[in-house]
C-alpha positions in Angstrom: 237.4 48.0 13.4 236.9 45.3 10.8 238.3 45.4 7.3 234.9 46.3 5.8 234.7 49.5 7.9 238.2 50.4 7.0 237.6 49.9 3.3 234.4 52.0 3.6 236.4 54.8 5.3 239.0 54.8 2.5 236.3 55.1 -0.1 235.0 58.3 1.4 238.3 60.1 0.7 238.7 61.9 -2.6 241.0 59.9 -4.9 242.8 63.1 -6.0 243.2 65.2 -2.9 242.8 62.3 -0.4 240.6 64.4 1.9 237.3 63.3 3.4 235.9 66.9 3.6 232.4 67.4 2.2 232.2 71.2 1.5 230.3 71.7 -1.7 230.9 75.5 -1.7 234.6 75.0 -1.1 235.6 71.8 -3.0 232.6 71.2 -5.1 230.1 68.4 -4.9 231.5 65.2 -3.5 230.6 62.3 -5.8 230.7 58.7 -4.6 230.6 55.7 -7.0 230.6 52.5 -5.1 230.6 50.4 -8.2 233.9 51.8 -9.3 235.3 52.3 -5.8 235.6 56.0 -6.5 235.0 59.1 -4.5 236.0 62.5 -5.9 235.4 66.3 -5.4 234.0 68.0 -8.4 236.5 70.9 -8.3 239.5 68.5 -7.8 238.4 66.8 -11.0 237.5 70.0 -12.9 240.9 71.7 -12.3 243.1 68.6 -12.9 245.6 69.3 -15.6 245.6 66.0 -17.4 242.0 65.2 -18.0 239.3 66.5 -20.4 235.6 66.0 -20.9 235.3 63.3 -23.6 231.8 62.2 -22.8 228.3 63.6 -22.7 227.1 65.6 -19.7 225.4 62.6 -18.1 228.3 60.1 -18.8 230.7 59.3 -16.0 231.2 62.3 -13.7 229.7 65.3 -15.4 231.2 64.2 -18.8 234.5 62.9 -17.4 234.8 59.2 -18.2 235.6 56.8 -15.4 238.6 55.3 -17.3 240.0 58.8 -17.8 239.6 59.6 -14.1 241.6 56.5 -13.2 244.3 57.4 -15.6 244.5 60.9 -14.1 244.7 59.4 -10.6 247.6 57.2 -11.8 249.3 60.2 -13.3 248.8 62.4 -10.2 250.2 59.6 -7.9 253.6 60.2 -9.4 253.5 64.0 -8.7 254.3 65.4 -5.3 252.4 68.4 -3.9 254.7 71.4 -3.4 252.7 72.5 -0.4 251.9 69.4 1.7 254.7 67.3 0.2 252.3 64.4 -0.5 251.7 62.6 -3.7 248.5 63.0 -5.8 249.1 66.6 -7.0 246.9 66.6 -10.1 246.9 70.4 -10.7 249.8 72.4 -12.2 250.4 76.1 -12.6 249.8 77.1 -16.2 252.5 79.8 -16.2 255.4 79.1 -18.5 258.5 77.6 -16.8 256.6 77.1 -13.5 256.7 73.5 -12.4 254.6 73.7 -9.3 252.0 71.0 -8.7 249.5 70.8 -5.9 246.2 69.5 -4.6 243.1 71.6 -5.0 242.5 72.1 -1.2 246.2 72.9 -0.8 246.0 75.5 -3.6 243.0 77.1 -1.9 244.9 77.2 1.4 247.9 78.8 -0.3 245.7 81.3 -2.1 246.2 80.0 -5.7 243.6 81.1 -8.3 241.5 78.6 -10.2 239.7 80.0 -13.3 236.4 78.2 -13.8 236.2 79.1 -17.5 238.0 78.6 -20.8 240.7 75.9 -20.3 240.2 75.9 -16.5 243.7 77.2 -15.8 245.3 77.3 -12.4 247.9 79.8 -11.2 250.2 79.4 -8.2 250.7 82.2 -5.6 253.6 83.7 -7.6 251.9 83.8 -11.0 248.2 84.4 -10.1 246.4 87.3 -11.9 246.0 90.6 -9.9 243.8 93.6 -10.3 245.2 96.9 -11.4 243.9 99.9 -9.4 245.1 103.5 -9.0 247.5 103.9 -6.1 245.4 106.8 -4.8 242.6 104.5 -3.7 244.8 102.1 -1.7 244.5 104.1 1.5 240.7 104.4 1.4 238.3 102.0 3.0 234.6 101.3 2.5 231.9 98.8 3.3 231.6 95.5 1.4 228.1 95.9 0.0 227.3 92.2 0.6 228.3 91.7 4.3 228.6 95.4 5.2 232.0 95.0 6.9 234.7 97.5 6.1 237.3 96.5 3.5 240.4 98.5 2.4 240.7 99.5 -1.2 243.8 97.3 -1.6 243.6 94.4 -4.2 244.6 91.2 -2.5 243.6 87.6 -2.8 240.7 88.0 -0.3 239.6 91.5 -1.4 238.4 92.1 -5.0 237.3 95.4 -6.7 234.4 95.8 -9.1 235.5 96.4 -12.7 232.4 98.5 -13.4 232.0 100.5 -10.1 235.0 102.6 -9.1 234.6 102.5 -5.3 233.0 99.0 -4.9 235.1 96.5 -3.1 234.1 93.0 -1.8 235.4 90.1 0.2 236.2 87.1 -2.0 234.2 84.8 0.3 231.2 87.1 0.0 231.3 87.1 -3.8 231.7 83.3 -4.0 228.7 82.7 -1.8 226.6 85.1 -3.8 227.8 83.6 -7.0 226.9 80.0 -5.9 223.5 81.3 -4.8 222.6 83.5 -7.7 224.1 81.4 -10.6 225.1 82.7 -14.0 221.8 84.2 -14.8 221.5 86.4 -11.6 225.1 87.1 -10.6 225.8 90.7 -11.2 227.4 93.8 -9.6 225.5 94.5 -6.4 225.7 98.3 -7.1 225.1 98.9 -10.8 223.7 95.4 -11.8 226.3 95.1 -14.6 226.5 91.4 -15.6 228.9 90.9 -18.5 231.8 93.0 -17.4 231.4 92.0 -13.8 231.2 88.3 -14.4 234.2 88.3 -16.8 236.4 89.9 -14.2 235.2 87.7 -11.4 235.9 84.6 -13.5 239.4 85.8 -14.2 240.0 86.3 -10.5 238.8 82.7 -9.6 235.2 83.1 -8.6 233.2 80.1 -9.6 229.8 81.1 -11.3 227.8 77.9 -11.9 225.6 77.7 -14.9 222.3 77.1 -13.0 219.3 79.0 -12.0 219.3 81.0 -8.7 218.8 79.0 -5.6 215.7 81.1 -4.6 214.1 80.2 -7.9 214.5 76.5 -7.3 212.7 76.4 -4.0 209.4 74.5 -4.0 206.4 77.0 -3.8 209.0 79.8 -3.5 206.4 82.5 -4.2 203.4 80.9 -2.6 203.3 83.5 0.2 202.7 86.3 -2.4 199.3 84.8 -3.1 198.2 85.0 0.6 196.3 87.9 2.0 196.2 88.9 5.7 192.8 87.7 7.0 192.3 88.6 10.7 190.5 91.3 12.7 193.0 93.0 15.0 190.9 95.6 16.8 191.0 95.3 20.6 187.3 94.2 20.8 186.2 92.2 17.8 182.4 92.1 17.6 182.2 89.1 15.3 180.8 86.0 17.0 182.4 83.7 14.5 185.9 84.8 15.6 188.6 87.2 14.5 189.5 85.2 11.3 186.0 85.0 10.0 185.6 86.7 6.7 182.4 87.0 4.7 182.8 89.1 1.5 180.2 91.8 0.7 179.0 92.0 4.2 179.7 93.9 7.4 182.0 90.9 8.4 184.3 91.4 5.5 187.9 92.0 6.6 189.5 95.3 5.5 193.3 95.5 5.5 195.4 98.6 6.5 195.9 100.8 3.4 199.5 101.3 4.3 201.1 98.1 5.6 198.4 95.5 4.7 199.5 93.5 7.7 196.7 94.4 10.1 193.0 94.1 9.5 189.5 94.8 10.9 185.9 93.7 10.2 184.0 96.6 8.7 181.5 96.5 11.6 184.3 96.4 14.2 185.6 99.8 13.1 182.4 101.3 11.9 183.5 101.4 8.3 180.4 102.0 6.2 181.7 100.8 2.8 184.6 98.8 1.4 185.8 101.9 -0.5 186.4 103.7 2.7 190.1 103.6 3.7 191.3 102.3 7.0 194.7 102.4 8.7 196.0 100.5 11.7 197.0 102.2 14.9 200.8 101.6 14.3 200.8 103.1 10.8 198.6 106.0 11.9 201.0 106.8 14.8 204.0 106.8 12.4 202.3 109.1 9.9 201.0 111.3 12.7 204.5 111.8 14.1 205.8 112.6 10.6 203.3 115.6 10.3 201.4 114.2 7.3 198.5 112.9 9.2 195.2 114.7 9.4 193.1 113.6 12.2 189.4 112.9 11.4 187.0 115.1 13.3 184.6 112.4 14.4 187.3 109.9 15.4 189.7 110.3 18.3 192.1 108.0 20.1 190.8 107.0 23.5 192.8 107.8 26.6 190.6 106.3 29.3 189.5 102.8 30.3 186.1 103.2 28.5 186.9 101.9 25.1 184.0 102.2 22.6 183.2 99.9 19.7 184.0 102.6 17.1 187.6 103.0 18.3 190.2 101.4 16.2 192.7 100.5 18.9 194.6 97.4 18.0 196.0 94.8 20.3 199.8 94.8 20.8 201.3 93.4 17.7 202.5 89.9 18.1 205.8 89.3 16.3 205.4 86.8 13.5 209.1 86.7 12.8 212.2 87.2 14.9 213.3 90.8 15.1 216.0 91.8 12.7 218.2 94.8 12.6 218.2 97.1 9.5 221.7 95.8 8.8 220.6 92.2 8.7 217.5 93.1 6.6 219.7 94.9 4.1 221.9 91.8 3.8 218.9 89.6 3.1 217.6 92.1 0.5 221.0 92.1 -1.2 221.2 88.3 -1.1 217.7 87.6 -2.5 216.4 89.3 -5.7 213.2 87.5 -5.0 212.7 89.8 -2.0 213.6 92.9 -4.0 210.8 92.2 -6.4 208.1 92.4 -3.8 206.7 95.8 -3.3 204.3 96.0 -0.4 204.6 96.3 3.3 204.0 93.0 5.0 203.4 91.5 8.5 206.9 91.7 9.9 207.9 95.0 8.6 208.7 97.6 11.2 205.6 97.0 13.3 207.5 95.3 16.1 209.2 98.5 17.0 207.9 101.4 19.2 205.8 103.8 17.1 208.2 106.7 17.9 211.2 105.0 16.3 209.6 103.3 13.3 209.8 104.3 9.7 207.7 102.8 7.0 209.9 100.5 4.9 209.1 98.2 2.0 210.5 95.1 3.7 208.7 91.8 3.1 208.6 88.8 5.4 212.0 87.1 5.5 211.7 83.6 4.1 213.1 80.9 6.4 215.1 79.1 3.7 217.3 77.6 6.4 214.4 75.5 7.6 213.8 74.3 4.0 217.4 73.4 3.2 219.6 73.6 6.4 222.5 71.8 4.8 223.4 74.5 2.4 221.7 77.7 3.4 223.1 77.8 6.9 226.7 78.0 5.7 225.8 80.7 3.1 223.9 82.8 5.6 226.7 82.5 8.2 229.2 83.9 5.7 227.0 86.9 4.7 225.7 87.7 8.2 227.5 90.2 10.4 228.2 87.4 12.9 229.8 87.5 16.3 233.1 85.9 15.3 233.9 88.7 12.8 232.9 91.4 15.4 235.1 89.9 18.1 238.0 89.5 15.7 237.8 93.2 14.9 237.8 94.0 18.7 240.8 91.7 18.9 242.8 94.1 16.8 243.3 96.2 19.9 245.4 93.5 21.5 249.1 94.4 21.4 252.1 92.2 20.9 253.3 93.0 24.4 252.4 90.1 26.7 251.3 90.1 30.3 251.8 87.0 32.3 249.1 86.1 34.9 250.0 83.8 37.8 246.8 81.9 38.5 246.2 79.5 41.4 244.1 76.8 39.8 242.6 76.0 43.2 241.4 79.6 43.6 240.7 80.9 40.1 238.3 83.7 41.1 240.6 85.5 43.6 243.7 84.9 41.5 242.0 86.5 38.4 240.8 89.5 40.4 244.3 90.0 41.9 245.9 89.8 38.5 243.4 92.1 36.8 243.8 94.7 39.6 247.6 95.0 39.3 248.8 98.4 38.3 250.7 97.1 35.3 247.9 95.1 33.9 246.5 96.4 30.7 243.4 94.6 29.1 244.9 95.3 25.6 248.1 93.3 26.3 248.3 89.7 25.2 247.7 87.3 28.1 249.9 84.5 29.1 248.8 82.2 31.9 251.0 80.3 34.4 249.2 78.0 36.8 250.7 77.9 40.3 250.0 75.2 42.9 251.8 73.2 45.5 253.4 71.0 42.8 255.2 73.9 41.1 254.5 76.3 38.2 253.3 75.0 34.8 252.5 76.9 31.6 248.7 77.2 31.4 246.2 77.5 28.5 244.6 80.9 28.1 241.4 79.1 26.9 241.3 76.9 29.9 241.8 79.8 32.3 239.1 81.9 30.7 236.7 78.9 30.5 237.2 78.2 34.2 236.8 81.9 35.0 233.5 82.1 33.1 232.3 79.0 34.9 233.1 80.6 38.3 231.3 83.8 37.2 228.1 81.8 36.1 227.9 80.2 39.6 228.8 83.3 41.6 226.5 85.1 44.0 226.6 88.2 41.7 223.8 86.6 39.6 220.5 85.0 40.4 218.4 82.6 38.4 218.6 79.0 37.4 219.2 79.1 33.6 219.0 82.7 32.4 220.3 85.0 35.1 219.8 88.6 36.2 222.0 90.6 38.5 221.5 90.0 42.2 221.8 92.6 45.0 225.0 91.7 47.0 226.1 94.6 49.2 229.5 93.1 50.0 230.2 92.5 46.3 229.1 96.1 45.6 231.4 97.4 48.2 234.3 95.4 46.8 233.5 96.5 43.2 233.0 92.9 42.1 230.3 93.8 39.6 232.8 95.9 37.7 235.3 93.1 37.8 232.6 90.7 36.5 231.9 92.9 33.5 235.6 93.3 32.9 236.1 89.6 33.0 233.4 89.0 30.4 234.8 91.7 28.1 238.4 90.3 28.4 237.2 86.8 27.7 235.3 87.8 24.6 238.1 89.9 23.1 240.9 87.6 24.0 239.3 84.5 22.4 237.7 82.9 25.4 234.2 81.6 25.8 231.2 83.8 26.8 229.4 83.2 30.1 226.1 82.0 28.5 224.1 83.3 31.4 222.3 86.6 30.6 218.5 86.7 30.7 216.7 88.6 28.0 215.8 91.3 30.5 219.5 91.8 31.6 220.7 91.9 28.0 218.1 94.5 27.0 219.0 96.6 30.0 222.6 96.7 28.8 221.8 97.3 25.2 218.6 99.5 25.3 218.9 101.0 28.7 216.8 99.9 31.8 214.2 102.6 31.3 213.1 100.9 28.0 212.8 97.4 29.4 209.8 95.6 30.9 210.7 92.6 33.0 208.5 89.5 33.3 207.6 87.0 36.0 210.4 84.7 34.7 212.9 87.2 35.9 211.8 86.8 39.6 213.9 84.3 41.5 212.7 85.1 45.1 209.9 82.8 46.1 208.4 85.3 48.5 208.3 88.0 45.8 206.8 85.6 43.4 204.1 84.8 45.8 203.2 88.5 46.3 203.1 89.2 42.6 201.1 86.0 41.8 198.6 86.8 44.5 198.0 90.3 43.1 197.9 89.2 39.5 195.4 86.4 40.2 192.9 88.6 41.9 189.5 88.1 40.3 187.6 90.9 42.0 188.4 94.4 43.3 187.9 93.2 46.9 190.4 90.4 46.5 192.9 92.8 44.9 192.6 95.2 47.8 193.0 92.4 50.3 196.2 91.2 48.5 197.5 94.8 48.7 196.8 95.0 52.4 198.7 91.8 53.0 201.9 93.4 51.6 201.1 97.0 52.5 204.5 97.7 54.3 206.5 96.2 51.4 204.7 98.2 48.7 204.9 101.3 50.8 208.7 100.8 51.3 209.5 100.3 47.6 207.2 103.2 46.5 204.7 101.1 44.6 201.7 101.6 46.8 198.9 103.0 44.7 195.1 103.6 45.0 193.2 101.0 43.0 189.8 101.8 41.7 189.2 99.2 39.0 190.4 95.6 38.7 192.7 96.5 35.7 194.9 98.6 38.0 196.5 95.3 39.1 198.4 95.1 35.8 200.0 98.5 36.4 200.8 97.5 40.0 202.4 94.2 39.0 204.5 96.1 36.3 205.7 98.6 39.0 206.7 95.8 41.4 208.5 93.8 38.7 210.4 97.0 37.5 211.5 97.8 41.0 212.5 94.2 42.0 214.4 93.3 38.7 215.8 96.6 37.6 215.6 99.6 40.1 216.6 97.5 43.1 219.9 96.5 41.3 220.5 99.8 39.6 223.9 100.3 41.4 225.2 96.8 40.5 224.0 97.3 36.9 225.8 100.6 36.6 229.0 99.1 37.9 228.6 96.0 35.7 228.1 98.2 32.6 231.3 100.1 33.4 233.2 96.8 33.5 231.7 95.8 30.1 233.0 99.0 28.6 236.5 97.4 28.7 238.0 97.2 25.2 234.8 98.8 23.8 232.7 95.6 24.3 229.5 97.3 25.7 229.5 99.9 22.9 229.9 97.1 20.3 227.0 95.1 22.0 224.8 98.1 21.6 225.8 98.4 17.9 225.2 94.7 17.1 222.7 93.4 19.7 221.5 90.4 17.6 225.0 89.0 17.2 225.8 89.3 21.0 222.4 88.0 22.0 223.2 84.6 20.3 226.3 84.0 22.6 225.4 85.8 25.8 221.8 84.5 26.2 222.0 81.0 24.8 223.9 77.8 25.7 226.5 76.8 23.1 225.6 74.6 20.2 225.8 70.9 21.0 228.9 69.2 19.6 228.6 66.6 17.0 231.0 64.1 15.4 231.4 66.3 12.3 232.0 69.5 14.3 234.7 67.8 16.4 236.4 66.0 13.5 236.5 69.2 11.4 237.9 71.1 14.4 241.1 69.1 14.7 243.9 69.0 12.2 245.6 65.7 12.0 249.4 65.1 12.0 249.8 61.6 10.6 252.5 58.9 10.5 252.8 56.2 7.9 249.9 55.5 5.5 249.1 52.1 6.9 249.1 53.3 10.5 247.2 56.4 9.5 244.2 54.6 8.1 243.8 52.4 11.1 244.3 55.1 13.7 242.0 57.6 11.9 239.4 54.9 11.5 239.5 54.2 15.3 239.2 57.9 16.1 236.2 58.5 13.8 234.5 55.4 15.1 235.1 56.5 18.6 233.6 59.9 18.0 230.4 58.3 16.5 230.1 55.9 19.5 230.5 58.8 22.0 227.9 60.8 20.2 225.4 57.9 20.2 225.9 57.5 24.0 227.9 54.2 23.8 230.7 55.6 26.0 231.1 56.9 29.5 232.4 60.3 28.2 230.8 62.9 26.0 232.1 65.0 23.1 232.3 68.0 25.4 234.6 65.9 27.7 236.9 65.2 24.7 237.1 68.9 23.8 237.7 69.8 27.5 240.4 67.1 27.8 242.3 68.6 24.7 241.7 72.3 25.0 240.3 73.1 28.5 237.0 74.4 27.0 233.7 72.6 26.9 232.5 74.6 23.9 234.1 76.2 20.9 234.8 80.0 21.5 233.1 82.4 19.1 236.4 83.2 17.4 237.7 79.6 17.5 240.9 78.3 19.0 244.4 79.7 18.7 246.5 77.6 18.0 244.3 75.4 15.9 243.5 72.1 17.7 245.5 69.3 16.3 245.8 65.5 16.6 248.9 63.3 16.4 249.2 59.6 16.7 251.9 58.0 18.8 252.8 54.5 20.1 251.5 55.0 23.6 249.2 53.4 26.0 246.8 56.3 26.7 245.8 59.6 25.1 247.4 62.9 26.3 245.7 66.3 26.1 248.2 69.2 25.9 245.9 72.2 26.6 248.6 74.8 26.1 248.9 73.8 22.4 245.3 72.5 22.0 246.9 69.2 21.0 245.4 65.7 21.5 247.8 62.8 21.3 246.0 59.5 20.5 247.4 56.1 21.1 248.1 53.6 18.2 246.5 50.3 19.2 246.0 47.0 17.6 242.2 46.8 18.1 239.4 49.3 18.4 238.3 47.8 21.7 241.7 48.6 23.2 241.6 52.1 21.7 238.1 52.8 23.2 239.0 51.5 26.7 242.2 53.5 26.8 240.4 56.7 25.7 237.5 56.3 28.1 239.8 55.5 31.1 242.2 58.4 30.5 239.6 61.1 29.8 237.2 60.0 32.5 239.9 59.8 35.2 241.5 63.1 34.2 238.2 65.0 34.4 237.1 63.3 37.6 240.4 64.2 39.2 239.9 67.8 38.2 236.3 67.9 39.5 237.4 66.4 42.9 240.1 69.0 43.2 237.7 71.8 42.4 235.1 70.4 44.9 237.6 70.3 47.8 239.0 73.7 47.1 235.6 75.3 46.6 236.2 76.4 43.0 
C-alpha cells in the first residue's frame, strides 16, 4: 500500500478515541474535515472534559472551534485510558476524588453513564447514578413495551424504569433507539405519554435525546399515502369493459369502497348497487362480522355455493397480499415506534385481510411504511433493535444450556455417523454444553463447536432426507424412517440453533408452514414437486383445455390416482383444479406424514418447535433463506484486533482492509466466505454470533493461521501489500482445497 492510502486510512480514525467505527447511533455522527486533517465522533467531542463550545452552531464542528479541538487532542494525548491502557483518554469522571479517564467507546463498553444535558458530565462505573425502586418489585418481571421482551424489575445499567409509570421497565437500547428516532419533541413515556418527567429521568440516566424533529416527520412525502384512495373493482367477474381500475364518477362505473375496511372496491354495476348512498361490504369483512353474530343477512342477497355465479353476487377474488404478512407482535412494535401510524384511523389494504376469515379480527392497522427502503443506512439498525429478532429468541433458548460440559468425539472424515453416535449415547443431554474433539488417523485435536455444527448442517442439507434443489421438502426414505433418522435430523437442527451454530438454510415455505401451522392448513404448490414423472402428470392435468382432454389425462394415470385415493368423477373443466390440489397435497404432505411427525419430534428438542410456532416470522428468515452475503464492513466489524506497535499496526491494518476490499471486488482467488471459514469453520455468521468473539492478531510470520477453536486469525506482517496478498491467497486457498479433497475422498 502506498503512503497516500496509509495517510487516508489514518484520517478515517477519530482523533480522540482512535477508532474507525462509523455508528451514528452509538458514537454520534462521524465528521471528516480533510482541510484540517481531522476526523472525529460527535459524542467523543461532546463529552470531552476540556473543551467548550465557543463558536456559533455552524462554526467548526457544531460550535466547537478547530483550534480548540486540536488543543483538546493534545491534552488527551497525555492521559491514559484506564480501560484500554492507551493514550487519548479525553473524558474524566466528574465525581469528586475520582481520577479515572477513558475514551468514549471504552466508557460505553464499561457501562459508564454520559449525561447529554447541562455540563455534559460523565460518570464511571463506580460513581454512575442509579434508580431507586422499592425492593418489593425486584423479583417481578414484565414486558418491555418497546420490544415486547421480558425484563426483570431490577434497575441495572441496561434496564431502566419509568419515573412516571410504576410498573413500566425498558431496555436501555430500546429507549435509546426510540429517543434518536422520536427526538425531543416526540420522545415520551410509551405508556402514559408523560414527556417532562420522563425525559428528565432518561437524560439523568444517560439517554441521548437529540433536539430535532421526529424521523418520520422528516421523510419526503411522508403522508402522501393518506391522500390516496383505493380504486379497483375486486368482484370475481367485473363487467366493466374498460378494466377493473376504471372509475367514472356519477355513473354506474363509479367505484364504491367497502364501508368497513376501505381496501376492497366494486363498480356500482358489478354488485347491483343502485345508488352511491347504498352501503357495500367486501366478502372478507362480511365473513368476519357474520361470525361475530352482528351481521344480518339481506333477504335478496345470498352467498353462492355452486359453480354458477351470477353477476349480482359480491364474491371477491382471493385477496392478493400487498405487503408481507406481519404478526400482531411486529405490528404492535411498529405502532409503538411510529406516532405517524397511530394518528391514522381507518382500516387499510394490508390490515387483517390476508388471514383466513375465521381467525381474523377487525383492527385499525394501517399499511406499514417501508422506511427501510427510503433510508436503509439508518432505519435497518433501528428496526433490528426493536424487532423481536431471531438472535434474541435463540439467546433465550440458550439459557437452558448448563455449565456441565459433554465432550463429543467426532471423526471429521465421517461427520454424520459420528454425530448420530454421539447424540444417541445414554449420557448425552442436549442441554449440556458441547465440547468437540476431532479424531482421525493423525491423533486427536481440540475442535471448534462452530466448525462441527457448520459441517453437520452441510451434511444435513445434502442428505437424502430432503428433496429439492434450493428450497427443500422432506423426502420419503423408508430406510431412514426405520433408523429414526428424521428424528435425528430435527434434533440436529434444534441443537445447532440453541448451541450457537448455523441453521440449515434449506426449508421450503411449504415445509416451514407444515411445522408452524400444521399440515392440514397448508396448500403446496408445483414448486414443491421434485419428481419429474409426478410433475408431468400434474402438468398434463392442469393444462387440459377441454373436458375431453382432462378425462384423457386422468385415464393415462388411472392406476396411480386410484392408488393414492385421488380418483374423482369430473363433470366440468374446473374440477381439474380440485384434482391437482388433491394430488399435490398427497405427494408433498400426506405421502411423507410419518417422516414429518418424526422430524417434528426431533425439533421439539430444547423447545425449538414450540418457539418456532410462537415466532414464525423470525425463524422463517433463517430457515428458509440463504445467509446474508458478507461484505468488507461486516467482516471488519466482526473481528477484534489485537495490535502490536503503532507503526506496525498502521501498516498491517491497512494491508488487511485493502485485502478485504480486493476480495469483495473479485480481485482475489478467495472469497470473504472463505476467509470466515478459514478463521472460524463457518461460511456464514450464526444468528447468535460467535463465542468467543473472532479476533485478529499480527505476527512476524510467512503465512496466516486460522485457529478455529478460538475463532482467531493470525495475519503475517509483511513489507509490501503484494507479498501480503500472495501469502493470504496461497494459505487460505490451499487449506480449503485440502479440506475439500479430504471430504471428497471420504464421502463427507
